All heavy atoms as an XYZ file, in Angstrom:
780
protein
N       0.853     -1.182      0.000
C       0.000      0.000      0.000
C       0.892      1.237      0.000
O       1.798      1.358      0.807
C      -0.913     -0.014      1.229
C      -1.815      1.200      1.291
S      -2.963      1.214      2.678
C      -4.212      0.106      2.101
N       0.604      2.135     -0.922
C       1.395      3.363     -1.015
C       1.006      4.336      0.095
O      -0.037      4.193      0.734
C       1.171      4.058     -2.373
O      -0.178      4.526     -2.432
C       1.454      3.124     -3.541
N       1.839      5.325      0.299
C       1.555      6.357      1.285
C       0.271      7.098      0.922
O      -0.536      7.426      1.798
C       2.734      7.343      1.374
O       3.919      6.600      1.665
C       2.515      8.378      2.440
N       0.081      7.362     -0.361
C      -1.144      8.050     -0.795
C      -2.387      7.234     -0.486
O      -3.385      7.767     -0.011
C      -1.093      8.337     -2.299
C      -0.189      9.462     -2.661
C      -0.232      9.688     -4.147
N       0.742     10.676     -4.531
C       1.048     10.960     -5.762
N       0.447     10.337     -6.761
N       1.951     11.873     -6.037
N      -2.331      5.936     -0.777
C      -3.482      5.078     -0.487
C      -3.756      5.017      1.005
O      -4.917      5.052      1.431
C      -3.244      3.663     -1.022
C      -3.786      3.374     -2.403
C      -3.391      1.979     -2.860
C      -5.279      3.530     -2.451
N      -2.709      4.951      1.800
C      -2.874      4.931      3.247
C      -3.507      6.235      3.727
O      -4.455      6.224      4.521
C      -1.529      4.692      3.933
C      -1.560      4.631      5.453
C      -2.446      3.485      5.925
C      -0.159      4.480      5.999
N      -3.006      7.365      3.227
C      -3.551      8.671      3.621
C      -5.011      8.796      3.207
O      -5.858      9.249      3.992
C      -2.724      9.796      3.014
N      -5.338      8.386      1.980
C      -6.729      8.435      1.518
C      -7.626      7.535      2.361
O      -8.749      7.922      2.709
C      -6.818      8.035      0.043
C      -6.330      9.058     -0.965
C      -6.162      8.422     -2.343
C      -7.288     10.237     -1.030
N      -7.134      6.369      2.711
C      -7.914      5.444      3.537
C      -8.196      6.031      4.913
O      -9.314      5.911      5.430
C      -7.173      4.105      3.680
O      -7.009      3.497      2.417
N      -7.205      6.681      5.488
C      -7.389      7.311      6.804
C      -8.411      8.447      6.705
O      -9.313      8.569      7.546
C      -6.045      7.813      7.370
C      -6.248      8.713      8.582
C      -5.145      6.636      7.717
N      -8.295      9.284      5.665
C      -9.234     10.393      5.494
C     -10.656      9.867      5.296
O     -11.603     10.371      5.920
C      -8.811     11.301      4.310
C      -9.910     12.286      3.958
C      -7.519     12.027      4.643
N     -10.823      8.845      4.464
C     -12.151      8.271      4.232
C     -12.714      7.687      5.527
O     -13.889      7.898      5.850
C     -12.111      7.215      3.110
C     -11.875      7.894      1.759
C     -13.407      6.394      3.085
C     -11.584      6.931      0.626
N     -11.888      6.985      6.291
C     -12.359      6.383      7.546
C     -12.777      7.457      8.546
O     -13.859      7.363      9.155
C     -11.274      5.490      8.138
N     -11.951      8.479      8.718
C     -12.270      9.539      9.679
C     -13.486     10.358      9.230
O     -14.378     10.658     10.035
C     -11.063     10.445      9.898
C      -9.869      9.805     10.611
C      -8.682     10.758     10.636
C     -10.254      9.357     12.010
N     -13.523     10.710      7.947
C     -14.662     11.479      7.430
C     -15.933     10.629      7.475
O     -17.019     11.138      7.765
C     -14.363     11.973      6.010
C     -15.423     12.878      5.453
C     -15.766     14.051      6.092
C     -16.082     12.553      4.282
C     -16.750     14.892      5.580
C     -17.058     13.373      3.757
C     -17.393     14.552      4.414
N     -15.804      9.341      7.190
C     -16.952      8.436      7.270
C     -17.489      8.340      8.692
O     -18.702      8.344      8.905
N     -16.585      8.279      9.661
C     -17.009      8.235     11.066
C     -17.720      9.531     11.454
O     -18.776      9.499     12.099
C     -15.809      7.987     11.969
N     -17.151     10.664     11.058
C     -17.777     11.958     11.358
C     -19.159     12.048     10.708
O     -20.121     12.491     11.333
C     -16.893     13.096     10.871
C     -17.455     14.513     11.025
C     -17.686     14.843     12.498
C     -16.531     15.531     10.381
N     -19.266     11.600      9.468
C     -20.539     11.620      8.757
C     -21.564     10.725      9.450
O     -22.724     11.111      9.621
C     -20.341     11.188      7.289
O     -19.410     12.074      6.670
C     -21.648     11.192      6.518
N     -21.146      9.537      9.862
C     -22.061      8.616     10.551
C     -22.551      9.214     11.865
O     -23.746      9.124     12.188
C     -21.369      7.278     10.796
N     -21.654      9.839     12.605
C     -22.032     10.464     13.875
C     -23.015     11.607     13.620
O     -24.031     11.739     14.320
C     -20.785     10.959     14.635
C     -19.970      9.767     15.121
C     -21.173     11.860     15.804
C     -18.575     10.129     15.611
N     -22.728     12.436     12.615
C     -23.617     13.565     12.301
C     -24.990     13.081     11.860
O     -26.013     13.621     12.287
C     -22.984     14.443     11.220
N     -25.023     12.059     11.011
C     -26.307     11.520     10.559
C     -27.092     10.914     11.715
O     -28.310     11.088     11.807
C     -26.101     10.486      9.456
C     -25.717     11.042      8.086
C     -25.308      9.919      7.141
C     -26.864     11.849      7.501
N     -26.401     10.218     12.609
C     -27.070      9.623     13.761
C     -27.599     10.708     14.702
O     -28.658     10.557     15.311
C     -26.118      8.692     14.508
N     -26.874     11.800     14.798
C     -27.247     12.874     15.722
C     -28.396     13.728     15.196
O     -29.367     13.976     15.915
C     -26.029     13.750     16.005
C     -26.301     14.832     17.030
O     -26.996     14.541     18.029
O     -25.818     15.961     16.840
N     -28.292     14.201     13.943
C     -29.276     15.160     13.436
C     -29.976     14.732     12.152
O     -30.907     15.398     11.709
C     -28.632     16.561     13.215
C     -28.151     17.135     14.520
C     -27.529     16.505     12.179
N     -29.522     13.651     11.513
C     -30.133     13.201     10.266
C     -29.698     14.056      9.082
O     -29.023     15.080      9.233
N     -30.096     13.619      7.893
C     -29.685     14.303      6.665
C     -30.221     15.729      6.613
O     -29.496     16.666      6.300
C     -30.157     13.498      5.448
C     -29.629     14.019      4.150
C     -28.310     13.821      3.798
C     -30.453     14.717      3.280
C     -27.810     14.308      2.603
C     -29.968     15.210      2.083
C     -28.635     14.998      1.748
N     -31.483     15.898      6.944
C     -32.084     17.240      6.926
C     -31.414     18.129      7.971
O     -31.186     19.320      7.732
C     -33.613     17.167      7.164
C     -34.287     16.346      6.058
C     -34.226     18.554      7.265
C     -34.126     16.904      4.658
N     -31.082     17.556      9.106
C     -30.412     18.317     10.157
C     -29.038     18.809      9.760
O     -28.559     19.831     10.257
N     -28.381     18.076      8.857
C     -27.076     18.521      8.354
C     -27.257     19.705      7.411
O     -26.488     20.663      7.440
C     -26.339     17.354      7.658
C     -25.894     16.317      8.698
C     -25.123     17.863      6.876
C     -25.308     15.055      8.108
N     -28.290     19.659      6.582
C     -28.519     20.717      5.593
C     -29.190     21.966      6.156
O     -28.896     23.081      5.732
C     -29.365     20.185      4.434
C     -28.682     19.209      3.494
C     -29.676     18.691      2.462
C     -27.496     19.843      2.820
N     -30.102     21.790      7.081
C     -30.931     22.901      7.571
C     -30.141     24.130      8.039
O     -30.514     25.255      7.699
C     -31.858     22.415      8.678
N     -29.058     23.984      8.789
C     -28.345     25.183      9.258
C     -27.802     26.060      8.125
O     -27.603     27.259      8.321
C     -27.196     24.614     10.099
C     -27.658     23.269     10.526
C     -28.508     22.766      9.391
N     -27.599     25.490      6.959
C     -27.056     26.258      5.836
C     -28.056     27.264      5.271
O     -27.699     28.096      4.438
C     -26.567     25.327      4.727
C     -25.418     24.478      5.164
N     -24.158     24.987      5.391
C     -25.340     23.161      5.446
C     -23.355     24.019      5.783
N     -24.055     22.900      5.821
N     -29.291     27.189      5.714
C     -30.324     28.109      5.248
C     -30.754     29.105      6.333
O     -31.739     29.803      6.182
C     -31.540     27.315      4.754
C     -31.223     26.432      3.585
C     -30.953     25.085      3.779
C     -31.139     26.949      2.304
C     -30.637     24.262      2.703
C     -30.824     26.132      1.224
C     -30.567     24.783      1.429
N     -29.968     29.168      7.418
C     -30.347     30.019      8.544
C     -29.556     31.321      8.634
O     -29.905     32.186      9.426
C     -30.222     29.233      9.853
C     -31.209     28.080      9.897
C     -31.066     27.233     11.149
O     -30.207     27.464     11.977
N     -31.921     26.231     11.263
N     -28.488     31.439      7.854
C     -27.734     32.697      7.871
C     -26.992     32.838      6.536
O     -26.784     31.864      5.820
C     -26.724     32.725      9.023
O     -25.626     31.864      8.765
N     -26.601     34.070      6.234
C     -25.847     34.315      5.003
C     -24.493     33.609      5.045
O     -24.027     33.089      4.035
C     -25.657     35.810      4.784
C     -26.911     36.473      4.316
C     -27.741     37.267      5.060
C     -27.488     36.384      3.020
N     -28.810     37.677      4.303
C     -28.674     37.155      3.032
C     -27.144     35.722      1.845
C     -29.501     37.281      1.922
C     -27.960     35.853      0.735
C     -29.116     36.622      0.781
N     -23.865     33.593      6.200
C     -22.568     32.934      6.333
C     -22.658     31.445      6.068
O     -21.834     30.867      5.351
N     -23.663     30.813      6.652
C     -23.854     29.379      6.431
C     -24.239     29.099      4.984
O     -23.798     28.105      4.394
C     -24.922     28.844      7.385
N     -25.043     29.987      4.390
C     -25.400     29.844      2.973
C     -24.186     29.964      2.075
O     -24.073     29.255      1.067
N     -23.257     30.835      2.452
C     -22.024     30.993      1.674
C     -21.213     29.710      1.718
O     -20.647     29.283      0.710
C     -21.204     32.172      2.210
C     -19.981     32.517      1.382
C     -18.774     31.649      1.691
O     -18.626     31.119      2.782
N     -17.910     31.490      0.704
N     -21.158     29.065      2.890
C     -20.424     27.800      3.016
C     -21.065     26.728      2.132
O     -20.368     25.991      1.427
C     -20.365     27.342      4.495
C     -19.819     25.926      4.606
C     -19.521     28.309      5.313
N     -22.388     26.654      2.128
C     -23.081     25.687      1.276
C     -22.802     25.959     -0.198
O     -22.505     25.036     -0.963
C     -24.583     25.709      1.546
C     -25.417     24.755      0.679
C     -25.024     23.307      0.931
C     -26.896     24.968      0.932
N     -22.883     27.231     -0.606
C     -22.593     27.585     -2.010
C     -21.162     27.210     -2.372
O     -20.906     26.673     -3.459
C     -22.839     29.076     -2.234
N     -20.235     27.457     -1.467
C     -18.833     27.109     -1.694
C     -18.673     25.601     -1.894
O     -17.967     25.147     -2.797
C     -18.004     27.592     -0.503
C     -16.515     27.401     -0.714
O     -16.003     27.820     -1.776
O     -15.866     26.843      0.185
N     -19.350     24.814     -1.066
C     -19.261     23.358     -1.181
C     -19.888     22.845     -2.475
O     -19.374     21.909     -3.098
C     -19.920     22.700      0.033
C     -19.187     22.902      1.357
C     -20.025     22.359      2.509
C     -17.821     22.272      1.333
N     -20.992     23.457     -2.894
C     -21.635     23.060     -4.151
C     -20.710     23.367     -5.333
O     -20.533     22.537     -6.232
C     -23.006     23.747     -4.315
C     -23.561     23.564     -5.718
C     -23.988     23.218     -3.276
N     -20.108     24.557     -5.321
C     -19.165     24.926     -6.388
C     -17.992     23.953     -6.415
O     -17.599     23.461     -7.483
C     -18.678     26.382     -6.213
C     -19.824     27.351     -6.476
C     -17.490     26.680     -7.118
C     -19.540     28.777     -6.023
N     -17.449     23.645     -5.257
C     -16.321     22.715     -5.182
C     -16.715     21.323     -5.669
O     -15.942     20.665     -6.382
C     -15.784     22.653     -3.751
C     -14.509     21.866     -3.552
C     -13.382     22.386     -4.443
C     -14.087     21.931     -2.099
N     -17.915     20.877     -5.326
C     -18.378     19.564     -5.781
C     -18.520     19.534     -7.304
O     -18.110     18.565     -7.953
C     -19.706     19.211     -5.115
N     -19.076     20.599     -7.883
C     -19.219     20.653     -9.344
C     -17.868     20.698    -10.039
O     -17.656     20.022    -11.054
C     -20.084     21.844     -9.745
C     -21.546     21.751     -9.325
C     -22.289     23.045     -9.648
C     -22.221     20.555     -9.981
N     -16.940     21.482     -9.507
C     -15.591     21.526    -10.084
C     -14.896     20.168     -9.958
O     -14.190     19.739    -10.880
C     -14.752     22.615     -9.410
C     -15.166     24.050     -9.724
C     -14.371     25.026     -8.859
C     -14.978     24.358    -11.196
N     -15.124     19.476     -8.856
C     -14.562     18.136     -8.674
C     -15.122     17.176     -9.712
O     -14.387     16.347    -10.262
C     -14.868     17.603     -7.270
O     -14.219     18.365     -6.293
N     -16.414     17.284     -9.981
C     -17.032     16.419    -10.991
C     -16.434     16.670    -12.371
O     -16.121     15.723    -13.104
C     -18.544     16.626    -11.018
S     -19.392     15.979     -9.567
N     -16.257     17.930    -12.728
C     -15.648     18.263    -14.023
C     -14.238     17.698    -14.092
O     -13.846     17.079    -15.091
C     -15.664     19.791    -14.246
C     -17.096     20.282    -14.433
C     -14.795     20.177    -15.438
C     -17.251     21.794    -14.342
N     -13.467     17.885    -13.024
C     -12.098     17.361    -12.999
C     -12.093     15.843    -13.121
O     -11.300     15.282    -13.889
C     -11.380     17.786    -11.718
C     -10.099     17.047    -11.539
C      -8.920     17.270    -12.206
C      -9.867     15.924    -10.702
N      -7.977     16.361    -11.809
C      -8.541     15.523    -10.882
C     -10.666     15.228     -9.793
C      -7.984     14.448    -10.201
C     -10.111     14.157     -9.109
C      -8.786     13.776     -9.313
N     -12.980     15.152    -12.373
C     -13.002     13.691    -12.423
C     -13.323     13.183    -13.824
O     -12.688     12.246    -14.302
C     -14.011     13.125    -11.417
C     -13.546     13.174     -9.992
S     -14.624     12.299     -8.840
C     -16.105     13.303     -8.892
N     -14.295     13.806    -14.490
C     -14.669     13.372    -15.840
C     -13.489     13.538    -16.791
O     -13.158     12.635    -17.564
C     -15.916     14.131    -16.334
C     -16.151     13.906    -17.818
C     -17.137     13.717    -15.528
N     -12.828     14.684    -16.734
C     -11.686     14.921    -17.629
C     -10.506     14.016    -17.300
O      -9.885     13.443    -18.190
C     -11.262     16.387    -17.554
C     -12.261     17.303    -18.203
C     -11.802     18.724    -18.164
N     -12.761     19.589    -18.858
C     -12.682     20.885    -18.898
N     -11.706     21.522    -18.265
N     -13.582     21.591    -19.547
N     -10.192     13.875    -16.026
C      -9.068     13.047    -15.614
C      -9.329     11.578    -15.929
O      -8.454     10.877    -16.433
C      -8.798     13.232    -14.114
C      -7.533     12.534    -13.668
O      -6.434     13.028    -14.011
O      -7.635     11.487    -12.985
N     -10.536     11.122    -15.653
C     -10.880      9.725    -15.926
C     -10.826      9.424    -17.419
O     -10.355      8.359    -17.826
C     -12.265      9.405    -15.374
N     -11.276     10.367    -18.225
C     -11.228     10.176    -19.673
C      -9.785     10.009    -20.147
O      -9.492      9.146    -20.975
C     -11.886     11.370    -20.364
O     -11.775     11.244    -21.763
N      -8.893     10.812    -19.617
C      -7.485     10.729    -20.001
C      -6.842      9.427    -19.523
O      -5.868      8.961    -20.120
C      -6.716     11.928    -19.436
N      -7.377      8.830    -18.473
C      -6.795      7.608    -17.899
C      -7.558      6.340    -18.283
O      -7.225      5.252    -17.820
C      -6.759      7.729    -16.375
C      -5.844      8.822    -15.897
C      -5.969      9.013    -14.392
N      -5.168     10.124    -13.959
C      -3.882     10.053    -13.643
N      -3.250      8.909    -13.738
N      -3.225     11.124    -13.253
N      -8.614      6.480    -19.067
C      -9.394      5.315    -19.467
C     -10.269      4.754    -18.353
O     -10.546      3.564    -18.324
N     -10.697      5.612    -17.445
C     -11.576      5.206    -16.347
C     -12.988      5.733    -16.582
O     -13.179      6.663    -17.362
C     -11.057      5.763    -15.013
C      -9.715      5.253    -14.516
C      -9.225      6.089    -13.343
C      -9.838      3.794    -14.106
N     -13.946      5.183    -15.888
C     -15.319      5.656    -15.944
C     -15.575      6.516    -14.705
O     -15.619      6.005    -13.580
C     -16.294      4.477    -15.983
C     -17.731      4.919    -16.082
O     -18.044      6.104    -16.239
N     -18.628      3.958    -15.984
N     -15.770      7.804    -14.894
C     -15.954      8.727    -13.766
C     -17.384      8.803    -13.280
O     -17.633      9.254    -12.164
C     -15.483     10.126    -14.168
N     -18.355      8.370    -14.072
C     -19.760      8.615    -13.747
C     -20.231      8.022    -12.423
O     -21.014      8.662    -11.714
C     -20.643      8.221    -14.920
C     -20.350      9.138    -16.066
C     -19.677      8.835    -17.218
C     -20.627     10.542    -16.135
N     -19.537      9.956    -17.999
C     -20.108     11.017    -17.356
C     -21.257     11.438    -15.290
C     -20.207     12.342    -17.750
C     -21.355     12.775    -15.676
C     -20.833     13.203    -16.895
N     -19.781      6.834    -12.023
C     -20.189      6.363    -10.692
C     -19.717      7.317     -9.580
O     -20.434      7.561     -8.608
C     -19.513      5.005    -10.555
C     -19.281      4.564    -11.962
C     -19.023      5.809    -12.749
N     -18.539      7.889     -9.747
C     -17.988      8.798     -8.737
C     -18.691     10.160     -8.771
O     -18.859     10.806     -7.743
C     -16.477      8.955     -8.934
C     -15.768      7.628     -8.923
C     -15.363      7.032    -10.103
C     -15.541      6.967     -7.732
C     -14.730      5.803    -10.101
C     -14.922      5.734     -7.717
C     -14.509      5.139     -8.899
N     -19.106     10.571     -9.963
C     -19.879     11.809    -10.083
C     -21.215     11.647     -9.349
O     -21.627     12.531     -8.595
C     -20.102     12.182    -11.565
C     -21.134     13.286    -11.717
C     -18.778     12.577    -12.220
N     -21.875     10.493     -9.538
C     -23.140     10.242     -8.844
C     -22.949     10.221     -7.327
O     -23.754     10.801     -6.588
C     -23.761      8.933     -9.329
C     -24.287      8.948    -10.756
C     -24.759      7.555    -11.175
C     -25.404      9.956    -10.913
N     -21.874      9.579     -6.866
C     -21.600      9.563     -5.422
C     -21.366     10.982     -4.923
O     -21.839     11.358     -3.850
C     -20.397      8.647     -5.096
C     -19.965      8.805     -3.638
C     -20.730      7.200     -5.393
N     -20.660     11.797     -5.701
C     -20.405     13.190     -5.309
C     -21.712     13.956     -5.178
O     -21.898     14.711     -4.212
C     -19.492     13.885     -6.335
O     -18.264     13.153     -6.437
C     -19.192     15.323     -5.930
N     -22.628     13.772     -6.111
C     -23.900     14.485     -6.071
C     -24.771     14.053     -4.901
O     -25.559     14.843     -4.379
C     -24.649     14.310     -7.396
C     -23.940     14.904     -8.619
C     -24.720     14.578     -9.885
C     -23.732     16.400     -8.473
N     -24.613     12.811     -4.456
C     -25.422     12.295     -3.358
C     -24.718     12.426     -2.004
O     -25.345     12.765     -1.010
C     -25.783     10.808     -3.619
C     -26.461     10.180     -2.420
C     -26.642     10.681     -4.854
N     -23.407     12.178     -1.992
C     -22.690     12.084     -0.709
C     -21.478     13.005     -0.617
O     -20.604     12.785      0.220
C     -22.279     10.629     -0.466
N     -21.390     13.985     -1.489
C     -20.329     14.984     -1.375
C     -18.925     14.453     -1.584
O     -18.651     13.755     -2.561
N     -18.062     14.751     -0.659
C     -16.631     14.480     -0.793
C     -16.271     13.009     -0.945
O     -15.161     12.689     -1.354
C     -15.879     15.039      0.420
O     -15.999     16.434      0.464
N     -17.192     12.121     -0.614
C     -16.883     10.703     -0.772
C     -16.611     10.348     -2.240
O     -15.780      9.485     -2.517
C     -18.009      9.823     -0.219
C     -18.048      9.784      1.278
C     -19.048     10.446      1.965
C     -17.080      9.109      1.999
C     -19.090     10.417      3.350
C     -17.106      9.072      3.385
C     -18.112      9.734      4.063
N     -17.280     11.003     -3.178
C     -17.063     10.719     -4.600
C     -15.629     10.955     -5.030
O     -14.965     10.031     -5.518
N     -15.103     12.181     -4.861
C     -13.705     12.415     -5.234
C     -12.717     11.571     -4.427
O     -11.699     11.123     -4.965
C     -13.503     13.908     -4.954
C     -14.853     14.500     -5.023
C     -15.795     13.428     -4.530
N     -13.006     11.329     -3.155
C     -12.096     10.513     -2.354
C     -12.024      9.084     -2.894
O     -10.931      8.527     -3.055
C     -12.536     10.508     -0.886
C     -12.290     11.799     -0.119
C     -13.015     11.771      1.234
C     -10.802     12.054      0.071
N     -13.173      8.488     -3.199
C     -13.168      7.137     -3.759
C     -12.538      7.120     -5.154
O     -11.837      6.172     -5.515
C     -14.581      6.549     -3.799
C     -15.132      6.187     -2.450
C     -16.435      6.498     -2.124
C     -14.363      5.541     -1.503
C     -16.970      6.173     -0.885
C     -14.878      5.209     -0.251
C     -16.185      5.524      0.057
N     -12.774      8.165     -5.938
C     -12.140      8.247     -7.257
C     -10.618      8.254     -7.119
O      -9.908      7.561     -7.854
C     -12.607      9.491     -8.024
C     -11.860      9.666     -9.324
C     -12.147      8.841    -10.407
C     -10.838     10.595     -9.453
C     -11.445      8.956    -11.595
C     -10.128     10.723    -10.640
C     -10.431      9.902    -11.701
O      -9.714     10.012    -12.882
N     -10.111      9.033     -6.174
C      -8.665      9.095     -5.970
C      -8.101      7.736     -5.548
O      -6.987      7.373     -5.947
C      -8.313     10.167     -4.939
C      -8.460     11.604     -5.429
C      -8.316     12.582     -4.259
C      -7.449     11.921     -6.520
N      -8.857      6.971     -4.765
C      -8.407      5.631     -4.383
C      -8.317      4.742     -5.615
O      -7.302      4.065     -5.839
C      -9.346      5.005     -3.322
C      -9.070      3.517     -3.153
C      -9.210      5.733     -1.992
N      -9.363      4.723     -6.429
C      -9.358      3.890     -7.638
C      -8.237      4.328     -8.573
O      -7.512      3.494     -9.129
C     -10.732      3.952     -8.344
C     -10.685      3.329     -9.728
C     -11.788      3.295     -7.475
N      -8.073      5.615     -8.732
C      -7.019      6.160     -9.596
C      -5.636      5.743     -9.104
O      -4.788      5.313     -9.886
C      -7.157      7.677     -9.599
C      -6.177      8.413    -10.442
C      -6.493      9.905    -10.323
N      -5.567     10.677    -11.080
C      -4.824     11.649    -10.587
N      -4.917     11.982     -9.322
N      -4.005     12.319    -11.355
N      -5.418      5.831     -7.803
C      -4.128      5.452     -7.224
C      -3.881      3.956     -7.340
O      -2.776      3.530     -7.673
C      -4.069      5.895     -5.758
C      -2.759      5.599     -5.067
C      -1.587      6.396     -5.573
O      -1.778      7.453     -6.215
O      -0.431      5.972     -5.332
N      -4.912      3.162     -7.071
C      -4.746      1.705     -7.181
C      -4.430      1.290     -8.609
O      -3.613      0.402     -8.841
C      -5.997      0.995     -6.681
C      -6.157      1.138     -5.167
C      -7.268      0.326     -4.656
N      -6.820     -1.079     -4.690
C      -7.607     -2.101     -4.417
N      -8.853     -1.899     -4.117
N      -7.135     -3.316     -4.452
N      -5.067      1.942     -9.556
C      -4.805      1.604    -10.955
C      -3.391      2.025    -11.364
O      -2.739      1.317    -12.127
C      -5.834      2.283    -11.857
C      -5.676      1.863    -13.286
C      -6.903      2.130    -14.073
N      -6.768      1.524    -15.381
C      -7.415      1.917    -16.426
N      -8.281      2.888    -16.332
N      -7.245      1.326    -17.585
N      -2.936      3.147    -10.867
C      -1.602      3.646    -11.210
C      -0.501      2.784    -10.604
O       0.603      2.713    -11.140
C      -1.444      5.090    -10.754
N      -0.789      2.103     -9.498
C       0.258      1.336     -8.808
C       0.164     -0.162     -9.037
O       1.003     -0.889     -8.544
C       0.213      1.618     -7.292
O      -1.054      1.257     -6.790
C       0.518      3.060     -6.981
N      -0.843     -0.607     -9.780
C      -0.943     -2.049     -9.992
C       0.096     -2.487    -11.012
O       0.415     -1.752    -11.973
C      -2.353     -2.444    -10.370
C      -2.656     -2.514    -11.798
C      -4.061     -3.014    -12.069
N      -4.415     -2.511    -13.365
C      -5.618     -2.291    -13.794
N      -6.633     -2.541    -13.014
N      -5.841     -1.843    -14.993
N       0.652     -3.663    -10.830
C       1.685     -4.145    -11.752
C       1.120     -4.434    -13.142
O      -0.031     -4.856    -13.285
C       2.176     -5.438    -11.106
C       1.153     -5.819    -10.105
C       0.379     -4.586     -9.763
N       1.926     -4.159    -14.134
C       1.542     -4.408    -15.522
C       1.988     -5.810    -15.899
O       3.160     -6.164    -15.751
C       2.174     -3.352    -16.463
C       1.835     -3.663    -17.900
C       1.730     -1.956    -16.057
N       1.049     -6.616    -16.401
C       1.354     -7.979    -16.811
C       1.501     -7.988    -18.323
O       0.602     -7.568    -19.038
C       0.253     -8.959    -16.368
C       0.135     -8.924    -14.848
C       0.535    -10.359    -16.880
C      -1.048     -9.688    -14.323
N       2.633     -8.449    -18.785
C       2.868     -8.507    -20.235
C       2.986     -9.942    -20.674
O       3.445    -10.816    -19.924
C       4.166     -7.758    -20.613
O       5.251     -8.353    -19.916
C       4.065     -6.291    -20.258
N       2.529    -10.190    -21.889
C       2.639    -11.542    -22.445
C       4.086    -11.780    -22.853
O       4.730    -10.934    -23.458
C       1.715    -11.690    -23.644
N       4.605    -12.906    -22.477
C       6.027    -13.080    -22.735
C       6.315    -14.320    -23.407
O       7.114    -14.854    -23.918
């Protein structure tokens, strides 16, 4: 396992734990609701939406150049936010580090 894969795995595990705790505490609506209660919170939501859309554009272009299918990760991004790009980076890293088998 590469250092990048290890780091991504740790980030996914920690973010997944935080997400599970938040969902258990306030639910999906409870996570979104505060973003509509002030201009500052709305700005944070807008920032996250912009970042998610830019991530989707990057994943589609990067995946196309690498011969990967980005659409499952785009769908995960639209439904679950940062998990989409994080999982894409794991798949991308695993593919880049897997040994090449040649016919000999």
